[in-house]
C-alpha positions in Angstrom: 221.5 65.2 206.0 221.2 68.8 207.1 218.3 70.0 209.1 216.5 73.3 209.4 214.2 73.4 212.4 211.4 76.0 212.6 209.9 76.7 216.0 207.3 79.3 217.1 207.0 81.6 220.1 204.7 84.1 221.8 201.4 83.0 220.2 200.1 80.3 217.8 198.9 81.1 214.3 202.0 83.2 213.3 202.3 81.4 210.0 205.1 78.9 210.8 203.9 76.7 208.1 204.1 79.3 205.4 207.5 80.4 206.8 208.8 76.9 206.7 207.4 76.3 203.2 209.0 79.6 202.0 212.4 78.6 203.5 212.1 75.4 201.5 211.3 77.3 198.3 214.3 79.6 198.6 216.6 76.7 199.4 215.2 74.7 196.5 215.8 77.7 194.3 219.4 77.6 195.3 219.6 74.2 193.6 219.2 72.0 196.7 216.8 69.2 197.2 214.4 69.7 200.1 212.0 67.6 202.1 209.7 68.5 205.0 208.5 67.1 208.3 205.7 68.6 210.4 205.6 67.7 214.1 202.2 68.0 215.8 202.5 67.5 219.6 198.8 66.5 220.1 197.9 63.0 221.2 195.7 62.2 218.2 197.4 59.6 216.0 196.6 61.7 213.0 194.3 64.6 212.0 191.6 62.3 210.5 189.2 62.5 213.4 189.6 66.1 214.3 186.9 68.7 213.6 187.7 71.3 210.9 186.6 73.9 213.5 189.3 72.5 215.9 192.3 72.3 213.6 191.4 73.5 210.1 191.1 71.1 207.1 192.4 67.6 207.1 194.9 67.3 204.2 195.0 64.0 202.4 198.2 62.6 200.8 198.6 60.1 198.0 199.2 57.2 200.4 196.0 58.0 202.3 197.6 59.8 205.2 195.2 62.3 206.9 197.6 65.0 208.0 197.9 68.6 209.2 197.1 71.3 206.7 200.7 72.6 206.8 201.7 69.5 204.7 199.4 70.9 202.1 201.5 74.1 202.2 204.7 72.1 201.8 203.3 70.2 198.8 202.0 73.3 197.1 205.1 75.4 197.7 207.7 72.8 197.0 205.8 70.7 194.5 206.6 67.5 196.2 204.6 64.4 197.3 204.8 63.7 200.9 203.9 60.5 202.9 201.9 60.1 206.1 205.2 59.6 207.9 206.2 63.2 207.1 203.6 64.1 209.8 204.8 63.1 213.3 202.4 63.3 216.2 202.7 62.4 219.9 200.1 59.7 219.3 202.2 58.0 216.6 205.4 58.1 218.7 203.8 56.7 221.8 201.9 54.1 219.8 205.2 52.9 218.2 207.0 52.8 221.5 204.2 51.0 223.3 204.0 48.4 220.5 207.7 47.7 220.9 207.3 47.4 224.7 204.5 44.9 224.2 206.7 42.8 221.9 209.5 42.9 224.4 211.9 44.8 222.2 213.2 46.8 225.2 214.4 43.6 226.9 212.7 44.3 230.2 214.0 47.8 230.6 211.8 50.5 232.2 210.4 52.4 229.3 210.6 56.2 229.8 210.2 59.5 228.0 214.0 59.8 228.0 215.6 57.9 226.3 212.9 55.8 224.6 210.4 58.4 223.4 213.1 60.8 222.5 215.0 58.1 220.6 211.9 57.2 218.7 211.4 60.8 217.7 215.0 61.1 216.5 214.9 57.8 214.6 211.6 58.7 213.0 213.0 62.1 211.8 216.2 60.6 210.4 214.5 57.8 208.6 211.8 59.9 207.1 214.2 62.7 206.1 216.0 60.1 203.9 212.9 59.3 201.8 212.9 61.2 198.5 209.7 63.2 197.9 210.6 65.0 194.6 210.5 62.0 192.3 214.3 61.7 192.2 216.4 58.9 193.6 218.4 59.3 196.8 217.8 61.4 199.9 217.3 65.2 199.9 220.0 67.6 200.8 218.0 69.5 203.5 215.1 68.5 205.7 212.9 71.4 207.0 211.2 70.5 210.2 208.3 72.5 211.6 207.5 72.0 215.3 203.9 72.8 215.9 202.6 74.7 218.8 204.5 77.3 220.9 207.7 76.9 222.8 206.9 76.3 226.4 203.9 74.0 225.7 203.9 71.0 228.0 203.0 68.6 225.2 206.0 69.6 223.0 208.7 69.1 225.7 209.7 65.5 224.5 210.1 66.9 221.0 212.2 69.8 222.1 214.5 67.4 224.0 214.7 65.0 221.1 215.6 67.9 218.7 218.2 69.2 221.2 219.8 65.7 221.1 219.5 65.6 217.3 221.3 69.0 217.0 224.1 67.7 219.1 224.4 64.3 217.3 224.4 65.7 213.8 226.8 68.5 214.6 226.5 72.3 214.4 227.2 72.4 210.7 224.2 70.2 210.0 221.6 72.0 212.1 220.0 75.4 211.8 217.3 76.7 214.1 214.9 79.4 213.0 212.6 80.8 215.6 209.4 82.5 214.4 208.1 85.1 216.8 205.8 88.1 217.1 206.8 91.8 217.3 203.6 93.5 218.4 202.8 97.2 218.3 200.7 98.6 221.1 198.1 100.9 219.8 198.6 103.5 222.5 202.4 103.6 222.4 203.0 102.8 218.7 206.3 101.2 219.5 207.5 97.8 218.2 207.8 95.6 221.3 210.6 93.1 221.5 210.0 91.8 225.0 207.7 88.9 224.0 210.4 87.6 221.6 213.1 88.0 224.3 211.1 85.9 226.7 210.4 83.3 224.0 214.0 83.0 223.0 215.0 82.8 226.7 212.6 79.9 227.2 214.0 78.1 224.1 217.6 78.6 225.3 216.7 77.3 228.8 215.5 74.1 227.0 218.9 73.7 225.4 218.2 75.1 221.9 219.7 78.4 220.7 218.2 80.0 217.6 220.5 80.8 214.7 218.0 83.0 213.0 214.9 84.9 214.0 211.9 85.2 211.7 209.9 88.1 213.1 206.3 88.5 212.3 204.9 92.1 212.3 202.4 94.2 210.5 204.9 96.7 209.3 208.7 96.3 208.4 211.0 96.2 211.4 212.9 99.3 212.3 216.7 99.1 212.4 216.6 100.0 216.2 214.2 97.0 216.8 216.6 94.6 215.0 219.6 95.9 217.1 217.6 95.5 220.3 216.6 91.9 219.3 220.2 91.1 218.4 221.4 92.4 221.7 219.0 90.5 223.9 218.5 87.3 221.9 222.1 86.6 221.0 221.3 86.6 217.2 223.3 88.5 214.7 221.5 91.5 213.1 222.0 90.0 209.7 220.2 86.8 210.9 217.1 88.6 212.0 214.6 88.3 209.2 211.4 90.3 209.0 208.3 88.5 207.7 205.9 91.5 207.7 202.4 91.5 206.3 202.4 91.2 202.5 199.6 91.3 199.8 199.8 87.6 199.2 201.8 84.7 200.6 203.8 84.2 197.4 205.8 87.3 198.5 207.1 85.5 201.6 209.9 83.5 199.8 210.8 86.8 198.0 211.0 88.6 201.4 213.4 85.9 202.7 215.5 86.0 199.6 215.7 89.8 199.6 217.0 89.8 203.2 219.6 87.2 202.3 217.9 84.6 204.5 219.2 81.8 202.3 222.8 83.0 202.8 222.4 83.0 206.5 220.9 79.5 206.5 223.5 78.1 204.0 226.3 79.6 206.0 225.1 78.0 209.2 224.8 74.7 207.4 228.2 75.1 205.7 226.9 74.5 202.2 227.4 77.8 200.5 229.7 76.2 198.0 227.0 73.7 197.0 224.4 76.4 196.2 223.6 78.7 193.4 222.0 82.2 193.5 218.2 81.6 194.1 216.2 81.7 190.9 212.7 82.9 191.9 211.6 84.5 188.7 208.4 82.3 188.5 207.5 83.3 192.1 208.1 86.9 191.4 206.0 86.9 188.3 203.2 85.1 190.1 203.2 87.4 193.1 203.3 90.6 191.0 200.7 89.2 188.6 198.2 88.6 191.4 198.8 92.1 192.9 198.1 93.7 189.5 194.9 91.8 188.6 191.9 94.2 188.3 189.0 92.0 187.5 187.4 89.4 189.9 184.9 86.6 189.8 182.4 86.0 192.5 182.3 82.4 193.8 179.6 81.2 196.2 181.2 78.7 198.5 178.3 76.9 200.2 179.7 74.9 203.2 179.2 73.6 206.7 182.4 75.0 208.3 182.6 78.6 207.1 183.2 79.9 210.6 186.9 79.0 210.1 188.2 79.5 206.6 191.1 77.2 207.2 188.5 74.4 207.1 188.6 74.8 203.3 192.2 75.9 202.9 193.0 73.7 199.9 189.7 74.6 198.2 190.6 78.3 198.6 194.1 77.7 197.2 192.8 75.7 194.3 190.3 78.5 193.5 193.2 81.0 193.7 195.4 78.9 191.3 192.5 78.6 188.8 191.6 82.3 189.0 195.1 83.5 188.3 195.3 81.2 185.3 192.2 83.0 184.0 193.7 86.5 184.9 191.1 87.0 187.6 191.1 87.6 191.3 188.9 85.3 193.4 186.1 86.9 195.3 184.8 84.2 197.6 181.3 84.7 199.1 181.1 82.4 202.1 177.6 81.0 202.6 176.6 78.9 205.6 174.5 76.1 204.0 172.0 76.2 206.9 171.2 79.9 206.2 169.7 78.9 202.9 167.2 76.5 204.5 163.5 77.3 204.9 163.8 76.9 208.7 166.2 79.8 208.9 163.7 82.0 207.2 161.6 81.8 210.3 164.4 81.8 213.0 166.8 84.3 211.3 165.1 86.0 208.3 167.9 88.5 207.8 170.5 85.8 207.5 168.3 83.8 205.2 167.7 86.7 202.9 171.4 87.7 202.9 172.5 84.1 202.0 170.1 83.9 199.1 171.0 87.4 197.8 174.7 86.3 197.9 174.0 83.1 196.1 172.0 84.9 193.3 174.8 87.4 192.8 177.6 84.7 192.3 179.0 83.8 189.0 179.4 80.2 190.1 178.6 77.8 192.9 180.9 75.4 194.7 179.9 72.9 197.4 182.9 71.2 199.1 183.2 68.1 201.2 181.9 67.6 204.7 180.3 65.1 207.2 177.0 65.0 209.0 173.5 66.3 208.1 173.8 69.9 209.3 173.2 72.2 206.3 172.5 69.5 203.8 169.1 70.7 202.9 170.6 74.2 202.2 173.2 72.6 200.0 170.5 70.8 198.1 168.7 74.1 197.5 172.0 75.7 196.3 172.5 72.8 193.8 168.9 73.1 192.7 169.4 76.8 192.1 172.6 76.3 190.1 171.0 73.6 188.0 167.8 75.4 187.2 169.4 78.7 186.5 172.3 77.3 184.5 174.9 78.7 186.9 178.3 76.9 186.7 178.5 74.4 189.5 181.1 72.1 191.1 180.3 69.6 193.8 183.2 67.9 195.6 182.8 64.7 197.7 179.7 65.5 199.7 179.0 68.1 197.0 178.7 65.4 194.4 176.4 63.4 196.7 174.2 66.5 197.1 174.1 66.8 193.2 172.7 63.2 193.0 170.2 63.7 195.8 168.9 66.9 194.4 168.5 65.4 190.9 166.8 62.3 192.3 164.2 64.5 194.2 163.6 67.4 191.7 163.9 65.7 188.3 163.3 62.0 188.9 160.7 62.5 191.7 162.1 59.7 193.8 160.2 59.7 197.1 162.3 61.0 200.0 165.5 60.3 198.0 168.5 60.8 200.3 171.8 59.5 201.6 171.7 56.7 204.1 174.0 59.0 206.2 171.2 61.5 206.7 168.1 59.3 206.5 168.7 55.6 207.3 165.1 54.9 206.5 164.8 56.5 203.2 163.0 54.4 200.6 165.4 55.6 197.9 169.0 55.5 199.3 170.8 57.0 196.3 173.9 57.4 198.5 175.0 54.4 200.6 177.7 53.4 203.1 180.6 51.9 201.2 180.9 48.2 201.6 184.4 48.1 203.3 183.7 50.9 205.7 183.7 50.6 209.5 180.8 51.7 211.7 182.8 51.3 214.9 186.0 53.2 214.2 186.4 56.6 212.7 190.1 57.0 212.1 191.6 55.8 208.8 188.5 53.8 207.9 187.4 55.8 204.9 188.3 55.4 201.3 191.5 57.4 201.4 194.3 58.5 199.2 195.0 58.4 195.5 192.6 56.2 193.4 192.2 55.9 189.7 189.1 57.2 187.8 188.5 55.9 184.3 186.6 58.1 181.9 183.7 56.3 180.3 183.7 58.7 177.3 185.8 61.5 175.9 182.7 63.4 174.9 182.3 65.1 178.3 183.6 68.4 179.7 185.7 66.8 182.5 187.6 64.5 180.0 188.4 67.6 177.9 189.6 69.5 180.9 191.9 66.6 181.8 193.3 66.8 178.2 191.4 63.7 177.1 193.4 61.3 179.3 191.8 57.9 179.6 192.1 58.1 183.4 193.1 60.4 186.2 194.5 59.7 189.7 193.0 61.9 192.4 192.8 61.8 196.2 189.8 60.5 198.1 188.3 60.9 201.6 184.8 59.5 202.0 182.8 56.7 203.5 179.5 57.1 201.5 179.1 56.8 197.8 176.5 56.7 195.0 174.4 53.6 195.1 175.2 51.6 191.9 171.7 50.2 191.8 170.4 53.7 190.7 173.0 54.6 188.1 171.1 53.3 185.1 168.0 55.3 186.2 170.0 58.5 186.6 171.7 58.1 183.2 168.3 57.4 181.6 167.2 60.7 183.1 170.3 62.5 181.5 172.6 62.7 184.6 175.7 60.9 183.3 178.4 59.2 185.4 181.3 59.9 183.0 184.0 58.7 185.4 184.1 55.4 187.4 186.6 53.4 189.3 188.4 50.4 187.8 185.6 48.1 188.8 183.0 50.2 187.1 180.8 50.1 190.2 182.0 53.2 192.0 180.8 56.5 190.6 183.6 59.1 190.5 182.4 61.9 188.2 178.9 63.0 187.3 177.9 65.6 184.7 174.7 67.1 183.4 175.3 67.4 179.6 172.5 69.9 179.1 174.0 72.3 181.5 176.9 74.7 180.7 179.0 73.3 183.6 177.3 71.1 186.2 179.9 68.7 187.6 180.2 66.6 190.7 183.3 64.5 191.7 183.6 62.0 194.5 187.3 62.8 194.9 189.1 65.9 196.2 190.8 67.6 193.2 191.9 70.5 195.5 194.6 68.4 197.1 196.7 68.2 194.0 196.3 71.8 192.7 199.5 73.7 192.5 200.5 77.3 191.8 201.0 77.6 188.0 199.4 74.1 187.6 195.8 74.5 188.7 193.3 71.6 189.2 191.5 70.9 185.9 188.1 71.0 187.5 188.6 74.2 189.4 190.0 75.7 186.2 186.9 74.6 184.4 184.6 76.1 187.0 186.3 79.5 186.8 186.5 79.4 183.0 182.7 78.7 182.9 182.0 81.4 185.3 184.0 84.0 183.3 182.7 82.9 179.9 186.0 81.4 178.7 185.3 77.7 178.9 184.3 77.0 175.3 187.3 78.9 173.9 189.6 77.0 176.2 188.1 73.6 175.3 188.3 74.4 171.6 191.9 75.4 172.0 192.7 72.2 173.8 190.9 70.1 171.2 192.9 71.8 168.4 196.2 71.0 170.1 197.2 74.6 170.8 
């Protein structure tokens, strides 16, 4: 196994995840099989209990792993299916070591960070790297490892030491270190500054790791003089200094690396030039250039709880992007704080209330994504009501589907105080209830998680047609509340149809309003499996409906074209 380690310096948020994913894309285009590991030095066992404001979205894998959003980048870029073990955290490592200590596996030895924690990290990396994630048999050729955080962080020190030991044990021909750093430009001086990168590399070298390549983030392309200076003071060859400057869209990043022969530098360091072919990135080039040249856009109202940090809905945004490009459109996302739509805001912040409603009315479609807690729920219900009554294309995901059901129960069926038991435990009409196997005492990994099967109840519905009339679909879940099965017959009698259910028939997975052009709610999260060039069927349906292309698309699908 050959390893490519991606570390970061100077500041966080430089785009290590996109850089690591892009490196994987270029190496895969060279004919090599690639897998990925993300190391997060925080003490949380996984990302499942972390606030979206704190760490961005929680990405969910097929096996139910709640992981860092960078694994979503890996899956989208590399078109692979990762496991929960591809995300290593300090919490997982210490938990595994302490479990061994309690069992007596260390035979009475004093358990220490070195060697026990570092050995656990190395063993975890080597075992996970050998697991195929591309659907083929046998281990991959290269494992790209991203170390989260910034070099010098206290919490990442055990990982740095373990990776130093790993680089020594696997040999120099099997280990390539790429350090992602920032080259700032001071507004007054206007000069590209290398000193922050110099200090970052010096810190890394002091910890026993020497970078073979630098990936320098900057607003503008690096000057030749800047590269020479970096080479001189960071002990990295000029040809191994890659510039990842700002680009119109992230699909240009693999092309940037390819155009600077980054793949050759990596392959040379790993002594596998003879096993590789020239990278074929025609599909990436076409996609990047197509997006840059798109003229028309579609306005999408995204009504959510966590709009203060757009990374909270990263996979939703990417799924919208994939769907829009398939429709030859650019996404124009209007972010609406759900609470701004509520009547209470009209009194406390009338300007925000008026702006939110104006934005909603100007959108071509409405999307309500997942979330937890009661903040903004009444605003979401108003948005769903607006989309239903005005025949605006609408997609509700997870909580969004539950909002769909609550709104319909109140506005159409006139069920008194209809609500979710999550928001009103005393409601006389709990149309959304706590799932039977859920835990009320523990938050982590106690939801319905991962890939689950949904069976279509009829082929005569828009979602079945969007899924090419398959009898079932496997999508990823993350929820602990669901539609109360005691009410389903009442809803269907009132024309709200549950066209997708789980294998027991008791769990409602997809809801549609047949009398509406496109009014769909799904309990699962279709955004997690959307890929560039292969958009999620439901996101595609939303954009097709918003742009007036849905019927033509469905007719074409039905005719087998």
